[in-house]
GUVEXLO-623411 format. One record per residue: residue number from 1; residue in three letters; x, y, z of N, C-alpha, C in turn. Coordinates in steps of 0.05 Angstrom, whole numbers, plus 5000, padded with zeros to 4 digits. Example, Ala and Ser with C-alpha at 12.3 -4.5 7.8 and 13.67 -1.06 7.14 Angstrom:
BEGIN
1|Ala|5264|4886|5156|5246|4910|5156|5264|4934|5156
2|Ser|5257|4955|5142|5273|4979|5143|5258|5001|5157
***
This chain:
BEGIN
1|Met|3232|6722|4809|3207|6709|4803|3213|6680|4797
2|Leu|3198|6661|4808|3198|6632|4802|3177|6625|4781
3|Arg|3185|6616|4758|3165|6610|4735|3173|6584|4722
4|Phe|3153|6572|4710|3159|6546|4696|3140|6543|4671
5|Leu|3151|6531|4652|3136|6524|4627|3141|6491|4624
6|Thr|3120|6480|4612|3123|6453|4605|3116|6451|4575
7|Ala|3127|6431|4562|3121|6423|4536|3120|6393|4531
8|Gly|3107|6385|4512|3106|6355|4504|3077|6349|4503
9|Glu|3072|6326|4487|3047|6314|4483|3043|6285|4498
10|Ser|3020|6278|4503|3016|6254|4518|3031|6232|4508
11|His|3029|6229|4478|3041|6206|4464|3066|6214|4448
12|Gly|3077|6237|4456|3103|6246|4442|3124|6234|4456
13|Pro|3147|6241|4446|3171|6230|4455|3179|6236|4485
14|Gln|3171|6258|4495|3179|6267|4520|3163|6291|4532
15|Leu|3164|6296|4557|3157|6318|4569|3180|6335|4578
16|Thr|3178|6361|4576|3201|6379|4581|3191|6401|4600
17|Val|3210|6407|4621|3201|6429|4639|3226|6448|4639
18|Ile|3223|6472|4637|3242|6495|4642|3233|6509|4668
19|Leu|3251|6508|4687|3242|6523|4712|3261|6541|4719
20|Asp|3254|6566|4720|3270|6592|4722|3268|6605|4749
21|Gly|3287|6616|4760|3286|6631|4784|3292|6616|4808
22|Val|3301|6592|4809|3311|6576|4832|3340|6588|4841
23|Pro|3343|6594|4865|3367|6606|4872|3391|6586|4869
24|Ala|3415|6596|4869|3438|6580|4870|3443|6567|4897
25|Gly|3457|6543|4896|3463|6532|4921|3444|6515|4932
26|Leu|3424|6505|4919|3403|6486|4929|3411|6459|4920
27|Glu|3415|6442|4942|3422|6416|4934|3399|6401|4922
28|Leu|3404|6387|4897|3383|6375|4883|3392|6351|4868
29|Asp|3378|6329|4874|3385|6303|4863|3361|6289|4856
30|Ala|3360|6281|4829|3336|6272|4817|3324|6248|4830
31|Pro|3339|6227|4836|3329|6203|4849|3320|6209|4877
32|Arg|3333|6227|4890|3323|6231|4918|3301|6252|4919
33|Asp|3302|6271|4903|3284|6294|4906|3260|6293|4888
34|Leu|3262|6283|4863|3242|6284|4841|3228|6258|4838
35|Glu|3242|6235|4837|3230|6212|4831|3207|6199|4852
36|Pro|3212|6204|4877|3189|6195|4895|3164|6208|4888
37|Asp|3161|6231|4883|3135|6244|4879|3126|6233|4850
38|Leu|3142|6231|4830|3134|6217|4805|3122|6192|4809
39|Arg|3134|6175|4824|3123|6150|4831|3097|6151|4848
40|Arg|3096|6170|4863|3069|6174|4878|3047|6183|4860
41|Arg|3053|6199|4840|3032|6208|4820|3025|6186|4801
42|Gln|3041|6166|4797|3033|6141|4781|3016|6120|4796
43|Gly|3015|6122|4822|3001|6102|4839|2973|6110|4842
44|Gly|2959|6090|4858|2931|6095|4865|2914|6075|4851
45|His|2897|6065|4868|2875|6045|4854|2857|6061|4836
46|Gly|2854|6049|4812|2837|6063|4792|2854|6076|4770
47|Arg|2879|6073|4768|2895|6082|4747|2893|6064|4724
48|Gly|2898|6073|4698|2895|6058|4676|2918|6043|4666
49|Lys|2921|6030|4645|2940|6016|4636|2965|6030|4627
50|Arg|2961|6056|4622|2984|6074|4616|3007|6073|4638
51|Gln|2997|6070|4663|3018|6071|4685|3034|6045|4685
52|Gln|3022|6025|4671|3037|6000|4668|3060|6000|4648
53|Ile|3056|6022|4632|3076|6024|4609|3100|6043|4620
54|Glu|3090|6066|4630|3108|6088|4639|3124|6080|4665
55|Ser|3147|6089|4666|3161|6090|4692|3178|6114|4694
56|Asp|3163|6133|4704|3170|6161|4702|3197|6169|4719
57|Val|3217|6177|4703|3242|6187|4715|3248|6215|4703
58|Ala|3255|6234|4718|3261|6259|4711|3292|6263|4707
59|Glu|3300|6270|4685|3329|6276|4678|3333|6304|4680
60|Ile|3353|6311|4698|3363|6340|4698|3384|6346|4677
61|Ser|3375|6362|4661|3400|6368|4637|3406|6394|4637
62|Ala|3401|6414|4654|3412|6440|4656|3405|6452|4682
63|Gly|3424|6472|4689|3418|6486|4718|3429|6473|4742
64|Val|3442|6451|4740|3453|6437|4763|3480|6424|4758
65|Arg|3499|6430|4775|3526|6418|4772|3536|6410|4797
66|Gly|3543|6385|4800|3554|6371|4823|3531|6369|4844
67|Gly|3505|6367|4836|3485|6362|4853|3474|6390|4867
68|Val|3483|6413|4857|3476|6439|4868|3467|6456|4845
69|Thr|3444|6469|4849|3434|6487|4830|3452|6511|4825
70|Leu|3454|6523|4801|3472|6543|4792|3458|6572|4793
71|Gly|3432|6571|4796|3417|6598|4793|3408|6603|4765
72|Ser|3416|6588|4747|3408|6590|4718|3383|6572|4716
73|Pro|3372|6573|4692|3344|6557|4688|3353|6526|4691
74|Ile|3333|6513|4704|3335|6484|4705|3318|6471|4683
75|Ser|3330|6453|4670|3316|6436|4650|3312|6409|4660
76|Leu|3287|6399|4657|3279|6370|4665|3266|6355|4643
77|Thr|3272|6333|4638|3260|6318|4617|3252|6289|4630
78|Ile|3225|6284|4620|3212|6258|4628|3206|6245|4601
79|Arg|3218|6221|4596|3214|6205|4571|3187|6193|4573
80|Asn|3172|6192|4552|3147|6177|4549|3154|6148|4538
81|Arg|3155|6129|4552|3159|6102|4540|3139|6092|4519
82|Asp|3113|6104|4522|3091|6096|4505|3098|6110|4476
83|Trp|3116|6127|4472|3123|6137|4449|3132|6115|4428
84|Asp|3142|6093|4437|3151|6072|4419|3126|6062|4403
85|Asn|3102|6064|4417|3077|6053|4404|3064|6075|4387
86|Trp|3073|6099|4387|3058|6123|4376|3077|6140|4356
87|Ser|3103|6128|4352|3121|6144|4336|3112|6149|4307
88|Gly|3095|6132|4296|3084|6139|4270|3061|6160|4271
89|Pro|3041|6156|4288|3019|6174|4288|3025|6202|4299
90|Met|3047|6204|4317|3056|6229|4329|3080|6239|4320
91|Gln|3089|6230|4297|3117|6238|4287|3117|6269|4278
92|Val|3139|6282|4284|3140|6310|4280|3143|6315|4250
93|Glu|3157|6301|4232|3163|6306|4206|3140|6301|4187
94|Ala|3138|6318|4166|3116|6314|4148|3120|6292|4128
95|Glu|3144|6286|4121|3147|6263|4101|3141|6237|4114
96|Gly|3122|6221|4101|3114|6195|4111|3093|6196|4133
97|Phe|3084|6220|4138|3061|6223|4159|3035|6215|4148
98|Thr|3020|6199|4163|2991|6194|4155|2974|6199|4179
99|Arg|2956|6216|4175|2938|6226|4197|2914|6205|4199
100|Lys|2910|6197|4224|2885|6183|4228|2868|6202|4249
101|Ala|2850|6216|4236|2836|6238|4251|2816|6228|4274
102|Val|2813|6238|4296|2794|6232|4316|2774|6256|4311
103|Thr|2749|6248|4306|2729|6268|4301|2703|6264|4320
104|Arg|2703|6241|4334|2681|6236|4354|2691|6248|4383
105|Val|2682|6271|4386|2692|6285|4409|2678|6275|4434
106|Arg|2695|6278|4458|2687|6267|4484|2673|6287|4501
107|Pro|2650|6283|4511|2638|6301|4530|2655|6305|4555
108|Gly|2657|6330|4567|2674|6336|4588|2701|6339|4581
109|His|2711|6335|4558|2740|6338|4552|2744|6364|4536
110|Ala|2769|6371|4530|2774|6395|4518|2771|6393|4486
111|Asp|2765|6367|4478|2765|6360|4449|2749|6382|4431
112|Leu|2726|6385|4435|2710|6405|4418|2719|6434|4423
113|Ala|2720|6442|4446|2728|6471|4453|2755|6478|4441
114|Gly|2775|6458|4443|2799|6462|4430|2798|6465|4399
115|Met|2783|6445|4388|2783|6447|4360|2766|6471|4348
116|Leu|2748|6480|4364|2736|6507|4353|2756|6532|4357
117|Lys|2770|6529|4381|2789|6551|4387|2811|6553|4364
118|Tyr|2823|6532|4357|2845|6530|4339|2840|6523|4310
119|Asn|2813|6521|4306|2805|6516|4278|2817|6489|4270
120|Leu|2814|6469|4284|2827|6445|4278|2803|6424|4269
121|Asp|2811|6402|4254|2792|6384|4245|2799|6356|4257
122|Asp|2818|6353|4277|2827|6329|4286|2830|6334|4318
123|Ala|2813|6319|4334|2815|6323|4362|2841|6313|4374
124|Arg|2855|6296|4359|2882|6288|4368|2901|6311|4375
125|Asp|2899|6331|4358|2916|6356|4361|2907|6369|4388
126|Val|2885|6364|4400|2877|6375|4424|2883|6359|4447
127|Leu|2873|6333|4446|2874|6315|4467|2902|6308|4475
128|Glu|2922|6310|4457|2949|6303|4464|2961|6322|4485
129|Arg|2955|6348|4482|2965|6368|4500|2947|6373|4524
130|Ala|2922|6369|4521|2901|6374|4539|2903|6352|4562
131|Ser|2913|6329|4554|2918|6305|4571|2931|6312|4597
132|Ala|2921|6297|4617|2934|6299|4644|2962|6287|4646
133|Arg|2969|6276|4625|2999|6265|4624|3017|6290|4628
134|Glu|3010|6313|4620|3026|6335|4626|3032|6340|4655
135|Thr|3014|6331|4673|3018|6338|4703|3043|6323|4712
136|Ala|3056|6304|4699|3082|6290|4707|3101|6311|4707
137|Ala|3100|6330|4686|3118|6352|4685|3116|6371|4710
138|Arg|3092|6376|4717|3087|6394|4737|3095|6382|4764
139|Val|3092|6354|4766|3102|6342|4792|3131|6345|4794
140|Ala|3147|6340|4773|3174|6345|4773|3183|6372|4781
141|Ala|3170|6393|4769|3175|6420|4774|3168|6426|4804
142|Gly|3147|6416|4811|3138|6419|4841|3157|6407|4862
143|Ala|3170|6385|4852|3190|6371|4871|3214|6391|4876
144|Val|3221|6403|4856|3243|6427|4859|3233|6446|4878
145|Ala|3210|6457|4875|3198|6477|4892|3195|6466|4921
146|Lys|3190|6441|4925|3191|6429|4952|3216|6428|4965
147|Ala|3238|6421|4946|3264|6421|4956|3274|6449|4969
148|Leu|3263|6469|4952|3271|6499|4961|3255|6503|4987
149|Leu|3230|6495|4989|3214|6504|5014|3225|6488|5038
150|Arg|3235|6463|5034|3244|6449|5055|3267|6463|5071
151|Val|3285|6477|5056|3305|6491|5069|3296|6514|5086
152|Ala|3273|6524|5080|3259|6546|5098|3242|6532|5118
153|Gly|3241|6505|5122|3223|6493|5141|3195|6485|5133
154|Thr|3187|6491|5109|3162|6483|5100|3160|6456|5085
155|Thr|3141|6440|5095|3135|6414|5081|3108|6412|5071
156|Leu|3101|6394|5052|3073|6390|5041|3067|6361|5046
157|Ser|3040|6358|5044|3026|6331|5046|3000|6333|5036
158|Ser|2990|6312|5028|2962|6307|5016|2953|6279|5022
159|His|2923|6281|5025|2911|6254|5027|2882|6256|5017
160|Val|2868|6237|5008|2845|6233|4996|2823|6233|5020
161|Val|2801|6250|5016|2778|6249|5037|2754|6240|5026
162|Arg|2752|6238|4998|2727|6231|4985|2732|6217|4958
163|Ile|2720|6195|4953|2717|6186|4923|2687|6177|4919
164|Gly|2677|6191|4901|2647|6186|4895|2632|6193|4920
165|Glu|2616|6174|4931|2601|6177|4954|2613|6168|4978
166|Val|2635|6159|4978|2651|6150|5001|2665|6172|5013
167|Val|2662|6179|5039|2674|6203|5052|2690|6191|5076
168|Ala|2717|6198|5080|2732|6189|5101|2719|6203|5126
169|Ala|2726|6188|5152|2718|6201|5175|2733|6226|5182
170|Asp|2717|6246|5193|2731|6272|5199|2756|6269|5219
171|Asp|2754|6250|5236|2775|6246|5256|2797|6229|5248
172|Ala|2796|6219|5223|2818|6200|5213|2844|6214|5213
173|Gly|2863|6201|5224|2889|6212|5224|2901|6212|5194
174|Ala|2919|6229|5191|2930|6234|5164|2960|6229|5163
175|Ser|2969|6210|5180|3000|6207|5179|3008|6199|5149
176|Ala|3033|6203|5145|3046|6196|5117|3045|6166|5114
177|Ala|3049|6151|5135|3052|6124|5133|3023|6110|5128
178|Ala|3002|6121|5140|2975|6111|5135|2967|6119|5107
179|Val|2973|6143|5097|2965|6153|5071|2977|6136|5050
180|Glu|3004|6135|5050|3021|6121|5030|3015|6091|5030
181|Ser|3005|6079|5052|3000|6051|5053|2974|6044|5039
182|Ser|2954|6063|5037|2930|6059|5028|2927|6057|4996
183|Pro|2915|6041|4982|2914|6040|4953|2902|6065|4940
184|Val|2887|6081|4956|2875|6105|4947|2886|6131|4963
185|Arg|2903|6126|4978|2920|6150|4993|2901|6163|5013
186|Cys|2884|6145|5027|2863|6154|5047|2873|6143|5072
187|Ala|2874|6160|5094|2884|6151|5121|2865|6135|5136
188|Asp|2838|6135|5130|2815|6121|5142|2815|6093|5128
189|Pro|2826|6074|5143|2823|6046|5132|2797|6037|5122
190|Glu|2777|6041|5139|2751|6030|5130|2740|6045|5107
191|Ala|2743|6073|5104|2735|6088|5082|2752|6081|5056
192|Ser|2777|6074|5062|2797|6066|5041|2786|6043|5025
193|Ala|2778|6024|5041|2769|5996|5029|2745|6002|5015
194|Arg|2724|6018|5025|2699|6026|5009|2704|6041|4984
195|Met|2727|6058|4984|2733|6075|4960|2744|6053|4938
196|Val|2760|6037|4945|2770|6014|4925|2746|5999|4915
197|Glu|2728|5993|4931|2703|5977|4923|2688|5995|4903
198|Ala|2687|6021|4909|2669|6039|4893|2682|6043|4863
199|Ile|2710|6043|4866|2724|6046|4839|2720|6022|4822
200|Asp|2722|5996|4834|2717|5973|4822|2690|5971|4807
201|Val|2669|5980|4825|2643|5980|4813|2639|5998|4790
202|Ala|2652|6020|4793|2652|6039|4768|2666|6028|4744
203|Arg|2688|6014|4749|2702|6001|4726|2685|5982|4712
204|Ala|2671|5964|4729|2654|5945|4718|2631|5955|4703
205|Ala|2622|5980|4709|2601|5992|4696|2611|6008|4672
206|Gly|2636|6008|4666|2646|6028|4645|2647|6056|4653
207|Asp|2646|6061|4678|2643|6088|4686|2669|6100|4700
208|Thr|2667|6126|4710|2689|6137|4723|2679|6152|4748
209|Leu|2699|6157|4766|2693|6171|4794|2711|6194|4797
210|Gly|2700|6214|4809|2715|6237|4819|2718|6235|4850
211|Gly|2727|6259|4861|2728|6259|4892|2742|6284|4899
212|Thr|2753|6284|4925|2763|6306|4939|2789|6300|4952
213|Ala|2807|6316|4950|2833|6311|4964|2842|6335|4979
214|Met|2853|6330|5003|2862|6352|5022|2892|6354|5017
215|Val|2904|6381|5013|2929|6386|5009|2938|6408|5030
216|Thr|2960|6402|5043|2970|6420|5064|3001|6427|5062
217|Ala|3003|6454|5068|3033|6463|5068|3038|6469|5098
218|His|3055|6454|5111|3062|6457|5139|3085|6477|5143
219|His|3081|6491|5165|3100|6512|5177|3108|6533|5157
220|Val|3086|6546|5145|3088|6568|5124|3094|6594|5142
221|Val|3113|6608|5132|3119|6633|5147|3098|6654|5140
222|Ala|3091|6671|5160|3073|6690|5156|3081|6712|5138
223|Gly|3064|6725|5121|3072|6748|5107|3074|6743|5076
224|Leu|3070|6718|5068|3071|6711|5039|3045|6724|5024
225|Gly|3050|6734|5000|3026|6745|4987|3021|6772|4993
226|Ser|2999|6784|4986|2993|6813|4991|2964|6821|4988
227|Tyr|2954|6838|5002|2927|6846|4999|2925|6872|4980
228|Ala|2950|6881|4972|2950|6909|4958|2939|6907|4930
229|Gln|2939|6885|4918|2928|6883|4889|2913|6856|4889
230|Trp|2893|6856|4871|2878|6830|4868|2895|6806|4859
231|Asp|2913|6812|4842|2930|6789|4833|2952|6779|4846
232|Arg|2956|6793|4868|2979|6788|4887|2966|6770|4911
233|Arg|2940|6770|4913|2931|6755|4937|2937|6726|4934
234|Leu|2947|6714|4955|2957|6687|4957|2935|6665|4953
235|Asp|2913|6672|4967|2888|6654|4962|2880|6651|4934
236|Gly|2880|6675|4919|2872|6674|4889|2894|6659|4874
237|Arg|2919|6664|4881|2938|6650|4864|2937|6619|4869
238|Ile|2932|6610|4895|2930|6582|4900|2905|6570|4883
239|Ala|2882|6584|4887|2858|6573|4872|2862|6571|4844
240|Gln|2875|6592|4830|2882|6590|4803|2899|6566|4794
241|Ala|2919|6561|4814|2937|6538|4808|2923|6514|4807
242|Met|2905|6507|4830|2891|6484|4832|2871|6480|4808
243|Cys|2858|6499|4801|2839|6498|4782|2853|6495|4755
244|Ser|2876|6498|4751|2890|6491|4725|2898|6462|4721
245|Ile|2893|6447|4745|2897|6419|4742|2876|6404|4727
246|Pro|2880|6388|4707|2861|6376|4693|2841|6361|4712
247|Ser|2813|6363|4709|2795|6349|4725|2784|6364|4748
248|Val|2802|6384|4757|2793|6399|4781|2773|6419|4773
249|Lys|2751|6421|4788|2729|6440|4783|2724|6457|4805
250|Gly|2736|6454|4829|2732|6470|4852|2753|6469|4873
251|Val|2757|6490|4886|2778|6491|4909|2765|6503|4933
252|Glu|2766|6491|4954|2759|6501|4981|2782|6508|4997
253|Leu|2786|6536|5002|2809|6544|5018|2799|6543|5046
254|Gly|2814|6529|5062|2804|6527|5091|2775|6515|5092
255|Ala|2762|6522|5115|2735|6510|5118|2714|6527|5105
256|Ala|2717|6532|5078|2699|6550|5063|2669|6541|5063
257|Leu|2663|6517|5062|2636|6508|5061|2624|6513|5089
258|Gln|2640|6506|5108|2631|6508|5138|2625|6540|5142
259|Ala|2642|6556|5134|2639|6584|5138|2614|6597|5124
260|Ala|2608|6583|5099|2587|6592|5085|2560|6586|5099
261|Ser|2559|6569|5117|2534|6559|5130|2533|6568|5159
262|Ser|2554|6583|5170|2557|6589|5197|2556|6618|5204
263|Met|2554|6625|5230|2554|6653|5239|2584|6658|5240
264|Gly|2591|6686|5238|2620|6693|5240|2633|6689|5265
265|Ser|2616|6686|5287|2628|6681|5313|2639|6651|5314
266|Ala|2627|6635|5298|2636|6606|5297|2658|6601|5277
267|Val|2667|6620|5261|2684|6615|5239|2711|6626|5243
268|His|2713|6651|5249|2737|6668|5249|2759|6658|5270
269|Asp|2781|6657|5261|2804|6647|5275|2815|6670|5295
270|Arg|2816|6660|5319|2824|6681|5343|2853|6680|5344
271|Pro|2868|6704|5341|2894|6705|5346|2902|6707|5375
272|Ala|2927|6697|5380|2936|6697|5408|2966|6702|5408
273|Trp|2979|6707|5431|3008|6712|5432|3017|6699|5459
274|Ser|3042|6688|5455|3056|6678|5477|3086|6683|5477
275|Ser|3101|6685|5497|3129|6691|5496|3144|6667|5481
276|Glu|3134|6645|5484|3147|6621|5473|3141|6620|5440
277|Arg|3117|6624|5433|3108|6621|5406|3104|6644|5390
278|Gly|3106|6668|5404|3100|6694|5390|3069|6693|5382
279|Phe|3059|6703|5357|3036|6705|5350|3025|6681|5337
280|Tyr|3001|6667|5344|2992|6643|5331|2961|6648|5334
281|His|2947|6628|5323|2918|6628|5321|2908|6602|5336
282|Leu|2886|6607|5351|2874|6583|5369|2860|6563|5349
283|Asn|2855|6570|5326|2847|6549|5305|2853|6558|5279
284|Asn|2848|6541|5259|2855|6548|5232|2836|6542|5211
285|Arg|2813|6552|5213|2790|6547|5193|2794|6565|5168
286|Gln|2811|6585|5169|2816|6601|5144|2837|6589|5126
287|Gly|2848|6567|5136|2867|6551|5120|2894|6568|5118
288|Gly|2901|6582|5138|2927|6595|5140|2929|6621|5124
289|Leu|2906|6633|5114|2904|6655|5095|2886|6676|5109
290|Ala|2894|6702|5108|2876|6722|5115|2883|6747|5099
291|Gly|2863|6756|5084|2865|6781|5064|2887|6775|5045
292|Gly|2890|6751|5036|2908|6745|5014|2937|6743|5024
293|Val|2942|6738|5049|2969|6736|5061|2968|6712|5078
294|Ser|2991|6697|5078|2993|6678|5098|2995|6686|5124
295|Asn|2983|6673|5144|2982|6685|5172|3000|6669|5191
296|Gly|3017|6652|5183|3034|6636|5198|3024|6608|5207
297|Glu|2999|6601|5198|2990|6577|5204|2991|6557|5181
298|Asp|2984|6532|5183|2989|6514|5157|2969|6525|5137
299|Val|2977|6524|5111|2959|6529|5091|2947|6503|5080
300|Trp|2919|6502|5080|2906|6480|5070|2883|6485|5053
301|Ala|2876|6465|5035|2853|6466|5017|2843|6440|5011
302|Arg|2819|6439|5006|2806|6417|4992|2802|6422|4963
303|Val|2812|6400|4948|2812|6404|4919|2792|6383|4908
304|His|2772|6392|4893|2751|6376|4882|2755|6367|4854
305|Phe|2754|6341|4848|2760|6330|4821|2735|6320|4810
306|Lys|2731|6327|4785|2707|6314|4769|2716|6285|4760
307|Pro|2697|6269|4753|2703|6241|4741|2717|6247|4715
308|Ile|2736|6228|4708|2752|6230|4684|2731|6229|4661
309|Ser|2735|6244|4639|2719|6248|4617|2718|6223|4597
310|Thr|2737|6205|4596|2736|6183|4579|2726|6160|4594
311|Leu|2703|6151|4583|2689|6127|4595|2692|6102|4579
312|Leu|2696|6079|4591|2698|6053|4579|2673|6049|4563
313|Thr|2649|6057|4574|2624|6056|4561|2619|6084|4553
314|Pro|2624|6091|4526|2624|6119|4516|2596|6133|4519
315|Leu|2595|6158|4525|2571|6175|4526|2565|6181|4496
316|Arg|2542|6188|4491|2533|6195|4464|2545|6224|4458
317|Ser|2554|6228|4435|2566|6255|4428|2560|6261|4400
318|Val|2578|6274|4385|2575|6283|4357|2600|6280|4342
319|Asp|2597|6271|4318|2620|6269|4298|2624|6297|4285
320|Val|2645|6312|4288|2647|6339|4283|2648|6341|4252
321|Arg|2658|6318|4236|2659|6319|4209|2631|6318|4198
322|Thr|2614|6301|4206|2588|6297|4195|2564|6309|4207
323|Gly|2570|6316|4234|2546|6329|4250|2527|6304|4261
324|Glu|2535|6281|4256|2517|6256|4266|2522|6252|4296
325|Glu|2501|6244|4308|2505|6234|4335|2517|6205|4336
326|Val|2538|6203|4351|2553|6179|4353|2561|6173|4383
327|Asn|2573|6149|4386|2588|6146|4412|2613|6161|4411
328|Ala|2620|6173|4434|2644|6187|4437|2669|6170|4432
329|His|2690|6181|4424|2713|6169|4420|2726|6157|4448
330|Tyr|2738|6134|4448|2749|6122|4471|2778|6123|4470
331|Glu|2792|6135|4491|2822|6138|4493|2827|6125|4518
332|Arg|2847|6106|4518|2856|6093|4540|2857|6111|4564
333|Ser|2847|6105|4588|2842|6125|4608|2843|6110|4634
334|Asp|2840|6128|4657|2836|6119|4684|2808|6116|4690
335|Ile|2802|6105|4713|2777|6102|4725|2773|6124|4749
336|Cys|2794|6129|4762|2794|6149|4782|2822|6159|4786
337|Val|2825|6186|4786|2851|6197|4787|2856|6213|4814
338|Val|2839|6214|4834|2840|6230|4856|2864|6225|4871
339|Pro|2871|6199|4877|2897|6195|4891|2922|6208|4880
340|Ala|2924|6206|4851|2947|6219|4838|2943|6246|4836
341|Gly|2918|6255|4832|2911|6284|4829|2921|6299|4858
342|Ala|2919|6287|4879|2927|6297|4905|2958|6306|4904
343|Val|2973|6288|4889|3004|6291|4887|3006|6316|4871
344|Val|2991|6320|4848|2996|6340|4831|2987|6366|4846
345|Ala|2965|6365|4862|2958|6390|4878|2980|6397|4898
346|Glu|2995|6380|4908|3019|6386|4926|3038|6401|4910
347|Ala|3043|6393|4886|3064|6404|4868|3056|6433|4859
348|Met|3029|6438|4854|3022|6465|4848|3021|6483|4874
349|Leu|3014|6474|4896|3016|6489|4919|3045|6496|4925
350|Ala|3062|6476|4921|3092|6483|4928|3103|6505|4910
351|Leu|3094|6503|4885|3104|6523|4865|3096|6550|4872
352|Val|3067|6553|4878|3057|6578|4890|3072|6591|4911
353|Leu|3075|6572|4932|3087|6582|4958|3117|6590|4954
354|Ala|3131|6573|4937|3160|6579|4931|3164|6603|4916
355|Glu|3145|6612|4899|3145|6635|4884|3141|6659|4904
356|Ala|3121|6655|4922|3114|6678|4939|3137|6683|4959
357|Met|3150|6660|4969|3174|6663|4987|3196|6678|4974
358|Leu|3201|6673|4947|3224|6686|4933|3217|6716|4928
359|Glu|3189|6723|4926|3181|6749|4924|3187|6765|4949
360|Lys|3178|6752|4971|3181|6766|4997|3211|6768|5005
361|Phe|3229|6747|5005|3255|6746|5012|3279|6750|4996
362|Gly|3272|6747|4968|3295|6748|4950|3317|6731|4951
363|Gly|3340|6738|4939|3362|6721|4943|3370|6708|4920
364|Asp|3394|6714|4909|3403|6697|4887|3416|6672|4894
365|Ser|3421|6668|4920|3432|6642|4928|3414|6633|4954
366|Val|3415|6607|4959|3399|6599|4983|3410|6612|5008
367|Asp|3435|6615|5011|3447|6626|5034|3434|6654|5036
368|Glu|3435|6670|5017|3423|6696|5019|3395|6697|5024
369|Leu|3378|6677|5013|3350|6674|5018|3346|6669|5049
370|Leu|3361|6650|5057|3360|6644|5088|3365|6664|5106
371|Arg|3388|6681|5099|3394|6703|5117|3371|6723|5119
372|Asn|3359|6729|5096|3334|6748|5093|3311|6736|5110
373|Leu|3308|6710|5108|3286|6697|5121|3290|6697|5154
374|Asp|3313|6691|5160|3321|6689|5189|3318|6717|5201
375|Gly|3327|6738|5189|3325|6767|5196|3294|6775|5200
376|Tyr|3278|6765|5181|3250|6773|5181|3237|6758|5203
377|Arg|3243|6731|5206|3229|6716|5227|3237|6727|5257
378|Ala|3259|6739|5258|3268|6750|5283|3249|6774|5292
379|Thr|3236|6786|5274|3218|6807|5280|3190|6799|5285
380|Leu|3182|6774|5283|3157|6763|5286|3146|6758|5312
381|Gly|3163|6759|5331|3158|6749|5359|3141|6771|5370
382|Arg|3145|6795|5365|3128|6816|5380|3130|6840|5361
383|Leu|3109|6852|5353|3108|6875|5336|3114|6900|5355
384|Arg|3129|6920|5342|3135|6943|5360|3114|6961|5362
***
């Protein structure tokens, strides 16, 4: 089983990841494998001032020796540089601690729900952990999962297809160069420019914007997941992972919206066979998933992000201490996180697929995993 836990608060000293179940023998280097995705997560037009403070670097402190995983749990640490500005309000020790409570809760955020759940009188105790700052830890963990998937031939990519009312052209190419050169990670240059303009308009109005990102796993082996039990279905696991990302309110697996408004004859993917390719499909509207199992095609999904909950011009809310109607608390925030959110979606998809691959093929070492995978692939060309 591949599993991970994160710990840390938005303005605490650090974020910590424990990643368990990675086989021994995987080459892993933080600058090469982890830091590029952490930089991509920090980018994108519409990010806030926090990204000017942080420069995320993941430190590997356990589970790796000489650049190779040991099979034991991997520990990753990401320091919060903003901790220098918050060491008093966020200190761990009781002695000398002075609480400055946040009681004006923000609409759309976890503030009120978290306070009710844990019987808290300070929204700071909620927002510090509910903050999307935690996703930096997920991206670091996902980068390890990506490194594992790469040895099996699977790679991941993402790009933005919508911000606010601006939608990229359906036929826009999504090359990595085009995506990463765009300030909003959109491969359509004309739409990219209009997305930037829309974000600037929202900023000037003290507002925020959401949108949609496409995330794809390329060259996924058939047979991951299972239809045998509801909680083993791969599409359900992917949907849960995506919806766990802050601001994500919907996931479209494959061409789900098109399917909902079409006849079955226009939707379902036709299988085919050739001596060169073995089994394949003539199209991929199902997003590489059938009955909760990967079918050998690329796995892809559209991930829908709501606008950030913290507005420069606050919405009206309530002070939980007095019950009075007030302006919501303002916490330094972004205007649009969709470009960065797409990178987080890559990480979550990578973690789900890596876990499913290890369930299917096992292996305490990478060599054993690849032997099992190669033996399985040899059976896929033609069923007996």
